[in-house]
N, CA, C, O and the ligand as a Tripos MOL2 file, in Angstrom:
@<TRIPOS>MOLECULE
protein
  297   295    75     0     0
PROTEIN
NO_CHARGES

@<TRIPOS>ATOM
      1 N           3.1880   -2.3710    8.5040 N.3       1 MET1
      2 CA          2.9890   -2.3450    7.0470 C.3       1 MET1
      3 C           1.5010   -2.4810    6.7210 C.2       1 MET1
      4 O           0.8360   -3.3890    7.2190 O.2       1 MET1
      5 N           0.9840   -1.5910    5.8950 N.am      2 ILE2
      6 CA         -0.4140   -1.6810    5.4930 C.3       2 ILE2
      7 C          -0.5670   -2.6930    4.3610 C.2       2 ILE2
      8 O           0.4080   -3.0400    3.6950 O.2       2 ILE2
      9 N          -1.7880   -3.1600    4.1500 N.am      3 SER3
     10 CA         -2.0370   -4.1520    3.1000 C.3       3 SER3
     11 C          -2.1890   -3.4570    1.7480 C.2       3 SER3
     12 O          -2.3050   -2.2350    1.6630 O.2       3 SER3
     13 N          -2.1830   -4.2900    0.6790 N.am      4 CYS4
     14 CA         -2.3810   -3.7530   -0.6590 C.3       4 CYS4
     15 C          -3.7260   -3.0330   -0.7580 C.2       4 CYS4
     16 O          -3.8190   -1.9540   -1.3430 O.2       4 CYS4
     17 N          -4.7680   -3.6400   -0.1810 N.am      5 SER5
     18 CA         -6.0840   -3.0250   -0.2990 C.3       5 SER5
     19 C          -6.1180   -1.6890    0.4410 C.2       5 SER5
     20 O          -6.7500   -0.7380   -0.0200 O.2       5 SER5
     21 N          -5.4490   -1.6170    1.5660 N.am      6 GLN6
     22 CA         -5.3910   -0.3540    2.2920 C.3       6 GLN6
     23 C          -4.6120    0.6890    1.5020 C.2       6 GLN6
     24 O          -5.0000    1.8550    1.4440 O.2       6 GLN6
     25 N          -3.5120    0.2580    0.8960 N.am      7 ALA7
     26 CA         -2.7010    1.1790    0.1070 C.3       7 ALA7
     27 C          -3.4800    1.6950   -1.1000 C.2       7 ALA7
     28 O          -3.4150    2.8750   -1.4430 O.2       7 ALA7
     29 N          -4.2190    0.7840   -1.7360 N.am      8 THR8
     30 CA         -4.9840    1.1630   -2.9160 C.3       8 THR8
     31 C          -6.0730    2.1690   -2.5640 C.2       8 THR8
     32 O          -6.3220    3.1150   -3.3120 O.2       8 THR8
     33 N          -6.7170    1.9600   -1.4220 N.am      9 LYS9
     34 CA         -7.7710    2.8780   -0.9960 C.3       9 LYS9
     35 C          -7.2310    4.2950   -0.8000 C.2       9 LYS9
     36 O          -7.9430    5.2770   -1.0100 O.2       9 LYS9
     37 N          -5.9650    4.3830   -0.3950 N.am     10 GLN10
     38 CA         -5.3740    5.6930   -0.1320 C.3      10 GLN10
     39 C          -4.6290    6.2510   -1.3400 C.2      10 GLN10
     40 O          -4.1040    7.3640   -1.3180 O.2      10 GLN10
     41 N          -4.6020    5.4280   -2.4060 N.am     11 LEU11
     42 CA         -3.7620    5.7650   -3.5470 C.3      11 LEU11
     43 C          -4.2080    7.0630   -4.2220 C.2      11 LEU11
     44 O          -3.3900    7.8990   -4.6050 O.2      11 LEU11
     45 N          -5.5130    7.2050   -4.3550 N.am     12 TRP12
     46 CA         -6.0180    8.3990   -5.0360 C.3      12 TRP12
     47 C          -5.6380    9.6620   -4.2760 C.2      12 TRP12
     48 O          -5.1600   10.6350   -4.8590 O.2      12 TRP12
     49 N          -5.8590    9.6290   -2.9590 N.am     13 ASP13
     50 CA         -5.4980   10.7850   -2.1420 C.3      13 ASP13
     51 C          -3.9960   11.0560   -2.2480 C.2      13 ASP13
     52 O          -3.5470   12.2010   -2.2830 O.2      13 ASP13
     53 N          -3.2400    9.9590   -2.2970 N.am     14 TYR14
     54 CA         -1.7890   10.1020   -2.4110 C.3      14 TYR14
     55 C          -1.4130   10.8050   -3.7140 C.2      14 TYR14
     56 O          -0.6100   11.7380   -3.7270 O.2      14 TYR14
     57 N          -2.0110   10.3340   -4.8090 N.am     15 VAL15
     58 CA         -1.7090   10.9150   -6.1160 C.3      15 VAL15
     59 C          -2.1780   12.3740   -6.1670 C.2      15 VAL15
     60 O          -1.5340   13.2200   -6.7870 O.2      15 VAL15
     61 N          -3.2850   12.6500   -5.5180 N.am     16 GLU16
     62 CA         -3.8280   14.0040   -5.5000 C.3      16 GLU16
     63 C          -3.0540   14.9170   -4.5480 C.2      16 GLU16
     64 O          -3.2760   16.1280   -4.5270 O.2      16 GLU16
     65 N          -2.1580   14.3420   -3.7730 N.am     17 GLY17
     66 CA         -1.4200   15.1300   -2.8000 C.3      17 GLY17
     67 C          -2.2660   15.5160   -1.6070 C.2      17 GLY17
     68 O          -1.9830   16.5040   -0.9300 O.2      17 GLY17
     69 N          -3.3170   14.7310   -1.3460 N.am     18 ALA18
     70 CA         -4.2550   15.0570   -0.2700 C.3      18 ALA18
     71 C          -3.9340   14.3300    1.0290 C.2      18 ALA18
     72 O          -4.7110   14.3990    1.9820 O.2      18 ALA18
     73 N          -2.8090   13.6380    1.0820 N.am     19 VAL19
     74 CA         -2.4300   12.9350    2.3040 C.3      19 VAL19
     75 C          -1.4190   13.7710    3.0750 C.2      19 VAL19
     76 O          -0.7000   14.5860    2.4970 O.2      19 VAL19
     77 N          -1.3730   13.5590    4.3920 N.am     20 ASP20
     78 CA         -0.3700   14.2740    5.1740 C.3      20 ASP20
     79 C           0.9560   13.5120    5.1390 C.2      20 ASP20
     80 O           1.0450   12.4380    4.5430 O.2      20 ASP20
     81 N           1.9590   14.0580    5.7640 N.am     21 GLY21
     82 CA          3.2910   13.4780    5.6850 C.3      21 GLY21
     83 C           3.3590   12.0570    6.1970 C.2      21 GLY21
     84 O           4.0340   11.2140    5.6060 O.2      21 GLY21
     85 N           2.6570   11.7780    7.3050 N.am     22 ALA22
     86 CA          2.6730   10.4430    7.8820 C.3      22 ALA22
     87 C           2.0250    9.4360    6.9390 C.2      22 ALA22
     88 O           2.5560    8.3450    6.7300 O.2      22 ALA22
     89 N           0.8870    9.7980    6.3740 N.am     23 GLN23
     90 CA          0.2050    8.9140    5.4260 C.3      23 GLN23
     91 C           1.0850    8.6540    4.2180 C.2      23 GLN23
     92 O           1.1910    7.5210    3.7490 O.2      23 GLN23
     93 N           1.7130    9.7040    3.7180 N.am     24 ARG24
     94 CA          2.5570    9.5790    2.5400 C.3      24 ARG24
     95 C           3.6970    8.5820    2.7800 C.2      24 ARG24
     96 O           4.0160    7.7690    1.9130 O.2      24 ARG24
     97 N           4.2940    8.6590    3.9500 N.am     25 ARG25
     98 CA          5.4050    7.7390    4.2640 C.3      25 ARG25
     99 C           4.9160    6.2960    4.3210 C.2      25 ARG25
    100 O           5.5800    5.3820    3.8310 O.2      25 ARG25
    101 N           3.7360    6.1030    4.9300 N.am     26 VAL26
    102 CA          3.1870    4.7490    5.0340 C.3      26 VAL26
    103 C           2.9150    4.1790    3.6490 C.2      26 VAL26
    104 O           3.2320    3.0220    3.3740 O.2      26 VAL26
    105 N           2.3280    4.9920    2.7820 N.am     27 ILE27
    106 CA          2.0050    4.5280    1.4320 C.3      27 ILE27
    107 C           3.2860    4.2660    0.6420 C.2      27 ILE27
    108 O           3.4010    3.2470   -0.0390 O.2      27 ILE27
    109 N           4.2380    5.1770    0.7330 N.am     28 GLU28
    110 CA          5.4900    5.0040   -0.0130 C.3      28 GLU28
    111 C           6.2580    3.7850    0.4830 C.2      28 GLU28
    112 O           6.9310    3.1090   -0.2950 O.2      28 GLU28
    113 N           6.1530    3.5050    1.7860 N.am     29 GLU29
    114 CA          6.8150    2.3210    2.3280 C.3      29 GLU29
    115 C           6.2310    1.0690    1.6750 C.2      29 GLU29
    116 O           6.9580    0.1470    1.3070 O.2      29 GLU29
    117 N           4.9070    1.0560    1.5380 N.am     30 HIS30
    118 CA          4.2570   -0.0870    0.9000 C.3      30 HIS30
    119 C           4.6490   -0.1710   -0.5770 C.2      30 HIS30
    120 O           4.9820   -1.2450   -1.0790 O.2      30 HIS30
    121 N           4.6050    0.9640   -1.2610 N.am     31 LEU31
    122 CA          4.9000    0.9690   -2.6960 C.3      31 LEU31
    123 C           6.3180    0.5020   -2.9680 C.2      31 LEU31
    124 O           6.5920   -0.0830   -4.0160 O.2      31 LEU31
    125 N           7.2230    0.7560   -2.0280 N.am     32 SER32
    126 CA          8.6200    0.3920   -2.2350 C.3      32 SER32
    127 C           8.8130   -1.1140   -2.2450 C.2      32 SER32
    128 O           9.8220   -1.6060   -2.7500 O.2      32 SER32
    129 N           7.8570   -1.8540   -1.6920 N.am     33 VAL33
    130 CA          8.0010   -3.3080   -1.6300 C.3      33 VAL33
    131 C           6.9150   -4.0360   -2.4170 C.2      33 VAL33
    132 O           6.8630   -5.2660   -2.4040 O.2      33 VAL33
    133 N           6.0370   -3.2830   -3.1100 N.am     34 CYS34
    134 CA          4.8990   -3.9120   -3.7670 C.3      34 CYS34
    135 C           4.8410   -3.5070   -5.2340 C.2      34 CYS34
    136 O           4.4530   -2.3870   -5.5670 O.2      34 CYS34
    137 N           5.2300   -4.4260   -6.1000 N.am     35 ARG35
    138 CA          5.2430   -4.1250   -7.5300 C.3      35 ARG35
    139 C           3.8420   -3.8510   -8.0580 C.2      35 ARG35
    140 O           3.6520   -2.9840   -8.9110 O.2      35 ARG35
    141 N           2.8760   -4.5840   -7.5550 N.am     36 ARG36
    142 CA          1.5150   -4.4160   -8.0380 C.3      36 ARG36
    143 C           1.0320   -2.9910   -7.7840 C.2      36 ARG36
    144 O           0.4640   -2.3550   -8.6720 O.2      36 ARG36
    145 N           1.2530   -2.5040   -6.6010 N.am     37 CYS37
    146 CA          0.7960   -1.1690   -6.2650 C.3      37 CYS37
    147 C           1.6100   -0.1090   -7.0010 C.2      37 CYS37
    148 O           1.0820    0.9510   -7.3360 O.2      37 CYS37
    149 N           2.8830   -0.3830   -7.2550 N.am     38 CYS38
    150 CA          3.6840    0.5750   -8.0130 C.3      38 CYS38
    151 C           3.0730    0.7670   -9.3900 C.2      38 CYS38
    152 O           3.0220    1.8850   -9.9030 O.2      38 CYS38
    153 N           2.6050   -0.3380   -9.9960 N.am     39 GLY39
    154 CA          1.9380   -0.2450  -11.2820 C.3      39 GLY39
    155 C           0.6930    0.6040  -11.1820 C.2      39 GLY39
    156 O           0.3890    1.3870  -12.0820 O.2      39 GLY39
    157 N          -0.0320    0.4480  -10.0790 N.am     40 GLU40
    158 CA         -1.2320    1.2290   -9.8710 C.3      40 GLU40
    159 C          -0.9150    2.7100   -9.7650 C.2      40 GLU40
    160 O          -1.6630    3.5500  -10.2650 O.2      40 GLU40
    161 N           0.1860    3.0240   -9.1180 N.am     41 VAL41
    162 CA          0.5590    4.4300   -8.9840 C.3      41 VAL41
    163 C           0.8380    5.0470  -10.3500 C.2      41 VAL41
    164 O           0.4130    6.1660  -10.6360 O.2      41 VAL41
    165 N           1.5550    4.3050  -11.1850 N.am     42 GLU42
    166 CA          1.8350    4.8250  -12.5240 C.3      42 GLU42
    167 C           0.5390    5.0960  -13.2770 C.2      42 GLU42
    168 O           0.3910    6.1120  -13.9550 O.2      42 GLU42
    169 N          -0.3880    4.1630  -13.1400 N.am     43 PHE43
    170 CA         -1.6790    4.3320  -13.7880 C.3      43 PHE43
    171 C          -2.4250    5.5290  -13.2000 C.2      43 PHE43
    172 O          -3.0120    6.3320  -13.9260 O.2      43 PHE43
    173 N          -2.3890    5.6260  -11.9040 N.am     44 ALA44
    174 CA         -3.0880    6.7240  -11.2410 C.3      44 ALA44
    175 C          -2.5090    8.0650  -11.6590 C.2      44 ALA44
    176 O          -3.2420    9.0450  -11.7910 O.2      44 ALA44
    177 N          -1.2110    8.1160  -11.8670 N.am     45 GLU45
    178 CA         -0.5870    9.3660  -12.2840 C.3      45 GLU45
    179 C          -1.0140    9.7360  -13.7050 C.2      45 GLU45
    180 O          -1.1380   10.9140  -14.0400 O.2      45 GLU45
    181 N          -1.2350    8.7170  -14.5300 N.am     46 GLU46
    182 CA         -1.7670    8.9920  -15.8630 C.3      46 GLU46
    183 C          -3.1650    9.5820  -15.7700 C.2      46 GLU46
    184 O          -3.5040   10.5290  -16.4790 O.2      46 GLU46
    185 N          -3.9700    9.0060  -14.8850 N.am     47 LEU47
    186 CA         -5.3160    9.5370  -14.6770 C.3      47 LEU47
    187 C          -5.2570   10.9610  -14.1650 C.2      47 LEU47
    188 O          -6.0510   11.8130  -14.5640 O.2      47 LEU47
    189 N          -4.3050   11.2120  -13.2760 N.am     48 ARG48
    190 CA         -4.1640   12.5600  -12.7340 C.3      48 ARG48
    191 C          -3.8190   13.5500  -13.8460 C.2      48 ARG48
    192 O          -4.3170   14.6750  -13.8690 O.2      48 ARG48
    193 N          -2.9570   13.1090  -14.7680 N.am     49 GLY49
    194 CA         -2.6190   13.9500  -15.9080 C.3      49 GLY49
    195 C          -3.8390   14.2370  -16.7730 C.2      49 GLY49
    196 O          -4.0140   15.3460  -17.2790 O.2      49 GLY49
    197 N          -4.6670   13.2310  -16.9310 N.am     50 PHE50
    198 CA         -5.9140   13.4010  -17.6820 C.3      50 PHE50
    199 C          -6.8060   14.4210  -16.9960 C.2      50 PHE50
    200 O          -7.3710   15.3050  -17.6390 O.2      50 PHE50
    201 N          -6.9220   14.2860  -15.6920 N.am     51 LEU51
    202 CA         -7.7590   15.2130  -14.9270 C.3      51 LEU51
    203 C          -7.2190   16.6330  -15.0410 C.2      51 LEU51
    204 O          -7.9850   17.5820  -15.2040 O.2      51 LEU51
    205 N          -5.9140   16.7740  -14.9580 N.am     52 ALA52
    206 CA         -5.2940   18.0920  -15.0280 C.3      52 ALA52
    207 C          -5.5070   18.7140  -16.4100 C.2      52 ALA52
    208 O          -5.7450   19.9150  -16.5330 O.2      52 ALA52
    209 N          -5.4190   17.8760  -17.4480 N.am     53 ALA53
    210 CA         -5.5290   18.3700  -18.8100 C.3      53 ALA53
    211 C          -6.9480   18.8520  -19.1170 C.2      53 ALA53
    212 O          -7.1430   19.8000  -19.8780 O.2      53 ALA53
    213 N          -7.9290   18.1880  -18.5160 N.am     54 HIS54
    214 CA         -9.3180   18.5150  -18.8330 C.3      54 HIS54
    215 C          -9.9470   19.4630  -17.8290 C.2      54 HIS54
    216 O         -11.0220   20.0120  -18.0690 O.2      54 HIS54
    217 N          -9.2750   19.6510  -16.7080 N.am     55 GLY55
    218 CA         -9.7770   20.6130  -15.7410 C.3      55 GLY55
    219 C         -10.8890   20.0530  -14.8820 C.2      55 GLY55
    220 O         -11.6890   19.2320  -15.3300 O.2      55 GLY55
    221 N         -10.9280   20.5050  -13.6540 N.am     56 ASP56
    222 CA        -11.9200   19.9910  -12.7150 C.3      56 ASP56
    223 C         -13.3500   20.2760  -13.1730 C.2      56 ASP56
    224 O         -14.2560   19.4790  -12.9290 O.2      56 ASP56
    225 N         -13.5450   21.4060  -13.8310 N.am     57 THR57
    226 CA        -14.9110   21.7910  -14.1740 C.3      57 THR57
    227 C         -15.5100   20.8620  -15.2250 C.2      57 THR57
    228 O         -16.7310   20.7400  -15.3230 O.2      57 THR57
    229 N         -14.6500   20.2010  -16.0160 N.am     58 ASP58
    230 CA        -15.1570   19.2970  -17.0450 C.3      58 ASP58
    231 C         -15.4630   17.9070  -16.5100 C.2      58 ASP58
    232 O         -16.0190   17.0700  -17.2210 O.2      58 ASP58
    233 N         -15.1020   17.6630  -15.2590 N.am     59 LEU59
    234 CA        -15.2470   16.3250  -14.7210 C.3      59 LEU59
    235 C         -16.2580   16.2950  -13.5740 C.2      59 LEU59
    236 O         -15.9740   16.7530  -12.4670 O.2      59 LEU59
    237 N         -17.4210   15.7580  -13.8520 N.am     60 PRO60
    238 CA        -18.4320   15.6300  -12.7900 C.3      60 PRO60
    239 C         -17.9210   14.7700  -11.6570 C.2      60 PRO60
    240 O         -17.0630   13.9080  -11.8500 O.2      60 PRO60
    241 N         -18.4570   15.0120  -10.4720 N.am     61 GLU61
    242 CA        -18.0580   14.2160   -9.3120 C.3      61 GLU61
    243 C         -18.2680   12.7300   -9.5760 C.2      61 GLU61
    244 O         -17.5010   11.8910   -9.1030 O.2      61 GLU61
    245 N         -19.3070   12.4160  -10.3310 N.am     62 GLU62
    246 CA        -19.6090   11.0210  -10.6640 C.3      62 GLU62
    247 C         -18.4250   10.3590  -11.3690 C.2      62 GLU62
    248 O         -18.1000    9.2020  -11.1040 O.2      62 GLU62
    249 N         -17.7940   11.1000  -12.2580 N.am     63 VAL63
    250 CA        -16.6530   10.5440  -12.9890 C.3      63 VAL63
    251 C         -15.4840   10.2910  -12.0420 C.2      63 VAL63
    252 O         -14.8180    9.2590  -12.1190 O.2      63 VAL63
    253 N         -15.2480   11.2430  -11.1550 N.am     64 LYS64
    254 CA        -14.1430   11.0630  -10.2120 C.3      64 LYS64
    255 C         -14.3870    9.8500   -9.3240 C.2      64 LYS64
    256 O         -13.4710    9.0790   -9.0370 O.2      64 LYS64
    257 N         -15.6360    9.6950   -8.8940 N.am     65 VAL65
    258 CA        -15.9870    8.5340   -8.0610 C.3      65 VAL65
    259 C         -15.7350    7.2490   -8.8410 C.2      65 VAL65
    260 O         -15.2100    6.2740   -8.3040 O.2      65 VAL65
    261 N         -16.1170    7.2620  -10.1150 N.am     66 ARG66
    262 CA        -15.9410    6.0660  -10.9450 C.3      66 ARG66
    263 C         -14.4610    5.7400  -11.1170 C.2      66 ARG66
    264 O         -14.0630    4.5770  -11.0420 O.2      66 ARG66
    265 N         -13.6530    6.7620  -11.3460 N.am     67 LEU67
    266 CA        -12.2130    6.5440  -11.5050 C.3      67 LEU67
    267 C         -11.6130    5.9960  -10.2230 C.2      67 LEU67
    268 O         -10.7580    5.1110  -10.2440 O.2      67 LEU67
    269 N         -12.0790    6.5400   -9.1040 N.am     68 THR68
    270 CA        -11.5700    6.0700   -7.8280 C.3      68 THR68
    271 C         -11.9370    4.6140   -7.6110 C.2      68 THR68
    272 O         -11.1130    3.8290   -7.1400 O.2      68 THR68
    273 N         -13.1700    4.2420   -7.9510 N.am     69 SER69
    274 CA        -13.5920    2.8500   -7.8190 C.3      69 SER69
    275 C         -12.7750    1.9490   -8.7330 C.2      69 SER69
    276 O         -12.4230    0.8290   -8.3640 O.2      69 SER69
    277 N         -12.4800    2.4430   -9.9160 N.am     70 PHE70
    278 CA        -11.6790    1.6830  -10.8550 C.3      70 PHE70
    279 C         -10.2910    1.4090  -10.2760 C.2      70 PHE70
    280 O          -9.7610    0.3040  -10.3930 O.2      70 PHE70
    281 N          -9.7240    2.4210   -9.6610 N.am     71 LEU71
    282 CA         -8.4130    2.2410   -9.0400 C.3      71 LEU71
    283 C          -8.4890    1.2210   -7.9190 C.2      71 LEU71
    284 O          -7.5590    0.4390   -7.7220 O.2      71 LEU71
    285 N          -9.5930    1.2240   -7.1830 N.am     72 ASP72
    286 CA         -9.7470    0.2570   -6.0950 C.3      72 ASP72
    287 C          -9.7540   -1.1650   -6.6020 C.2      72 ASP72
    288 O          -9.3410   -2.0850   -5.8960 O.2      72 ASP72
    289 N         -10.2300   -1.3520   -7.8440 N.am     73 GLU73
    290 CA        -10.3750   -2.7030   -8.3860 C.3      73 GLU73
    291 C          -9.1250   -3.2150   -9.0650 C.2      73 GLU73
    292 O          -9.0500   -4.3960   -9.4030 O.2      73 GLU73
    293 N          -8.1380   -2.3540   -9.2740 N.am     74 LEU74
    294 CA         -6.9250   -2.7780   -9.9530 C.3      74 LEU74
    295 C          -6.1580   -3.8270   -9.1500 C.2      74 LEU74
    296 O          -5.1050   -4.2920   -9.5860 O.2      74 LEU74
    297 ZN          0.6750   -3.4850   -2.6020 Zn       75 ZN75
@<TRIPOS>BOND
     1     1     2 1
     2     2     3 1
     3     3     4 2
     4     3     5 am
     5     5     6 1
     6     6     7 1
     7     7     8 2
     8     7     9 am
     9     9    10 1
    10    10    11 1
    11    11    12 2
    12    11    13 am
    13    13    14 1
    14    14    15 1
    15    15    16 2
    16    15    17 am
    17    17    18 1
    18    18    19 1
    19    19    20 2
    20    19    21 am
    21    21    22 1
    22    22    23 1
    23    23    24 2
    24    23    25 am
    25    25    26 1
    26    26    27 1
    27    27    28 2
    28    27    29 am
    29    29    30 1
    30    30    31 1
    31    31    32 2
    32    31    33 am
    33    33    34 1
    34    34    35 1
    35    35    36 2
    36    35    37 am
    37    37    38 1
    38    38    39 1
    39    39    40 2
    40    39    41 am
    41    41    42 1
    42    42    43 1
    43    43    44 2
    44    43    45 am
    45    45    46 1
    46    46    47 1
    47    47    48 2
    48    47    49 am
    49    49    50 1
    50    50    51 1
    51    51    52 2
    52    51    53 am
    53    53    54 1
    54    54    55 1
    55    55    56 2
    56    55    57 am
    57    57    58 1
    58    58    59 1
    59    59    60 2
    60    59    61 am
    61    61    62 1
    62    62    63 1
    63    63    64 2
    64    63    65 am
    65    65    66 1
    66    66    67 1
    67    67    68 2
    68    67    69 am
    69    69    70 1
    70    70    71 1
    71    71    72 2
    72    71    73 am
    73    73    74 1
    74    74    75 1
    75    75    76 2
    76    75    77 am
    77    77    78 1
    78    78    79 1
    79    79    80 2
    80    79    81 am
    81    81    82 1
    82    82    83 1
    83    83    84 2
    84    83    85 am
    85    85    86 1
    86    86    87 1
    87    87    88 2
    88    87    89 am
    89    89    90 1
    90    90    91 1
    91    91    92 2
    92    91    93 am
    93    93    94 1
    94    94    95 1
    95    95    96 2
    96    95    97 am
    97    97    98 1
    98    98    99 1
    99    99   100 2
   100    99   101 am
   101   101   102 1
   102   102   103 1
   103   103   104 2
   104   103   105 am
   105   105   106 1
   106   106   107 1
   107   107   108 2
   108   107   109 am
   109   109   110 1
   110   110   111 1
   111   111   112 2
   112   111   113 am
   113   113   114 1
   114   114   115 1
   115   115   116 2
   116   115   117 am
   117   117   118 1
   118   118   119 1
   119   119   120 2
   120   119   121 am
   121   121   122 1
   122   122   123 1
   123   123   124 2
   124   123   125 am
   125   125   126 1
   126   126   127 1
   127   127   128 2
   128   127   129 am
   129   129   130 1
   130   130   131 1
   131   131   132 2
   132   131   133 am
   133   133   134 1
   134   134   135 1
   135   135   136 2
   136   135   137 am
   137   137   138 1
   138   138   139 1
   139   139   140 2
   140   139   141 am
   141   141   142 1
   142   142   143 1
   143   143   144 2
   144   143   145 am
   145   145   146 1
   146   146   147 1
   147   147   148 2
   148   147   149 am
   149   149   150 1
   150   150   151 1
   151   151   152 2
   152   151   153 am
   153   153   154 1
   154   154   155 1
   155   155   156 2
   156   155   157 am
   157   157   158 1
   158   158   159 1
   159   159   160 2
   160   159   161 am
   161   161   162 1
   162   162   163 1
   163   163   164 2
   164   163   165 am
   165   165   166 1
   166   166   167 1
   167   167   168 2
   168   167   169 am
   169   169   170 1
   170   170   171 1
   171   171   172 2
   172   171   173 am
   173   173   174 1
   174   174   175 1
   175   175   176 2
   176   175   177 am
   177   177   178 1
   178   178   179 1
   179   179   180 2
   180   179   181 am
   181   181   182 1
   182   182   183 1
   183   183   184 2
   184   183   185 am
   185   185   186 1
   186   186   187 1
   187   187   188 2
   188   187   189 am
   189   189   190 1
   190   190   191 1
   191   191   192 2
   192   191   193 am
   193   193   194 1
   194   194   195 1
   195   195   196 2
   196   195   197 am
   197   197   198 1
   198   198   199 1
   199   199   200 2
   200   199   201 am
   201   201   202 1
   202   202   203 1
   203   203   204 2
   204   203   205 am
   205   205   206 1
   206   206   207 1
   207   207   208 2
   208   207   209 am
   209   209   210 1
   210   210   211 1
   211   211   212 2
   212   211   213 am
   213   213   214 1
   214   214   215 1
   215   215   216 2
   216   215   217 am
   217   217   218 1
   218   218   219 1
   219   219   220 2
   220   219   221 am
   221   221   222 1
   222   222   223 1
   223   223   224 2
   224   223   225 am
   225   225   226 1
   226   226   227 1
   227   227   228 2
   228   227   229 am
   229   229   230 1
   230   230   231 1
   231   231   232 2
   232   231   233 am
   233   233   234 1
   234   234   235 1
   235   235   236 2
   236   235   237 am
   237   237   238 1
   238   238   239 1
   239   239   240 2
   240   239   241 am
   241   241   242 1
   242   242   243 1
   243   243   244 2
   244   243   245 am
   245   245   246 1
   246   246   247 1
   247   247   248 2
   248   247   249 am
   249   249   250 1
   250   250   251 1
   251   251   252 2
   252   251   253 am
   253   253   254 1
   254   254   255 1
   255   255   256 2
   256   255   257 am
   257   257   258 1
   258   258   259 1
   259   259   260 2
   260   259   261 am
   261   261   262 1
   262   262   263 1
   263   263   264 2
   264   263   265 am
   265   265   266 1
   266   266   267 1
   267   267   268 2
   268   267   269 am
   269   269   270 1
   270   270   271 1
   271   271   272 2
   272   271   273 am
   273   273   274 1
   274   274   275 1
   275   275   276 2
   276   275   277 am
   277   277   278 1
   278   278   279 1
   279   279   280 2
   280   279   281 am
   281   281   282 1
   282   282   283 1
   283   283   284 2
   284   283   285 am
   285   285   286 1
   286   286   287 1
   287   287   288 2
   288   287   289 am
   289   289   290 1
   290   290   291 1
   291   291   292 2
   292   291   293 am
   293   293   294 1
   294   294   295 1
   295   295   296 2
@<TRIPOS>SUBSTRUCTURE
     1 MET1         2 RESIDUE 1 A MET
     2 ILE2         6 RESIDUE 1 A ILE
     3 SER3        10 RESIDUE 1 A SER
     4 CYS4        14 RESIDUE 1 A CYS
     5 SER5        18 RESIDUE 1 A SER
     6 GLN6        22 RESIDUE 1 A GLN
     7 ALA7        26 RESIDUE 1 A ALA
     8 THR8        30 RESIDUE 1 A THR
     9 LYS9        34 RESIDUE 1 A LYS
    10 GLN10       38 RESIDUE 1 A GLN
    11 LEU11       42 RESIDUE 1 A LEU
    12 TRP12       46 RESIDUE 1 A TRP
    13 ASP13       50 RESIDUE 1 A ASP
    14 TYR14       54 RESIDUE 1 A TYR
    15 VAL15       58 RESIDUE 1 A VAL
    16 GLU16       62 RESIDUE 1 A GLU
    17 GLY17       66 RESIDUE 1 A GLY
    18 ALA18       70 RESIDUE 1 A ALA
    19 VAL19       74 RESIDUE 1 A VAL
    20 ASP20       78 RESIDUE 1 A ASP
    21 GLY21       82 RESIDUE 1 A GLY
    22 ALA22       86 RESIDUE 1 A ALA
    23 GLN23       90 RESIDUE 1 A GLN
    24 ARG24       94 RESIDUE 1 A ARG
    25 ARG25       98 RESIDUE 1 A ARG
    26 VAL26      102 RESIDUE 1 A VAL
    27 ILE27      106 RESIDUE 1 A ILE
    28 GLU28      110 RESIDUE 1 A GLU
    29 GLU29      114 RESIDUE 1 A GLU
    30 HIS30      118 RESIDUE 1 A HIS
    31 LEU31      122 RESIDUE 1 A LEU
    32 SER32      126 RESIDUE 1 A SER
    33 VAL33      130 RESIDUE 1 A VAL
    34 CYS34      134 RESIDUE 1 A CYS
    35 ARG35      138 RESIDUE 1 A ARG
    36 ARG36      142 RESIDUE 1 A ARG
    37 CYS37      146 RESIDUE 1 A CYS
    38 CYS38      150 RESIDUE 1 A CYS
    39 GLY39      154 RESIDUE 1 A GLY
    40 GLU40      158 RESIDUE 1 A GLU
    41 VAL41      162 RESIDUE 1 A VAL
    42 GLU42      166 RESIDUE 1 A GLU
    43 PHE43      170 RESIDUE 1 A PHE
    44 ALA44      174 RESIDUE 1 A ALA
    45 GLU45      178 RESIDUE 1 A GLU
    46 GLU46      182 RESIDUE 1 A GLU
    47 LEU47      186 RESIDUE 1 A LEU
    48 ARG48      190 RESIDUE 1 A ARG
    49 GLY49      194 RESIDUE 1 A GLY
    50 PHE50      198 RESIDUE 1 A PHE
    51 LEU51      202 RESIDUE 1 A LEU
    52 ALA52      206 RESIDUE 1 A ALA
    53 ALA53      210 RESIDUE 1 A ALA
    54 HIS54      214 RESIDUE 1 A HIS
    55 GLY55      218 RESIDUE 1 A GLY
    56 ASP56      222 RESIDUE 1 A ASP
    57 THR57      226 RESIDUE 1 A THR
    58 ASP58      230 RESIDUE 1 A ASP
    59 LEU59      234 RESIDUE 1 A LEU
    60 PRO60      238 RESIDUE 1 A PRO
    61 GLU61      242 RESIDUE 1 A GLU
    62 GLU62      246 RESIDUE 1 A GLU
    63 VAL63      250 RESIDUE 1 A VAL
    64 LYS64      254 RESIDUE 1 A LYS
    65 VAL65      258 RESIDUE 1 A VAL
    66 ARG66      262 RESIDUE 1 A ARG
    67 LEU67      266 RESIDUE 1 A LEU
    68 THR68      270 RESIDUE 1 A THR
    69 SER69      274 RESIDUE 1 A SER
    70 PHE70      278 RESIDUE 1 A PHE
    71 LEU71      282 RESIDUE 1 A LEU
    72 ASP72      286 RESIDUE 1 A ASP
    73 GLU73      290 RESIDUE 1 A GLU
    74 LEU74      294 RESIDUE 1 A LEU
    75 ZN75       297 GROUP 0 **** ****
């Protein structure tokens, strides 16, 4: 079982669909037993919706980095 901090670090990639099958299972295993991280996933999915709505071209890399750091701090 990975820790909350490890799960959070991978959360963005997970939400973005950038993880492979093995990573996805590890993260989902953690999320299934961790309410705190489940909340983070819901939040991350909202952010993903925001990103999708505004398009990649409107979002500088700096903003994505900031959002990722924000998720790390949740
Ligand atoms: Zn957790």
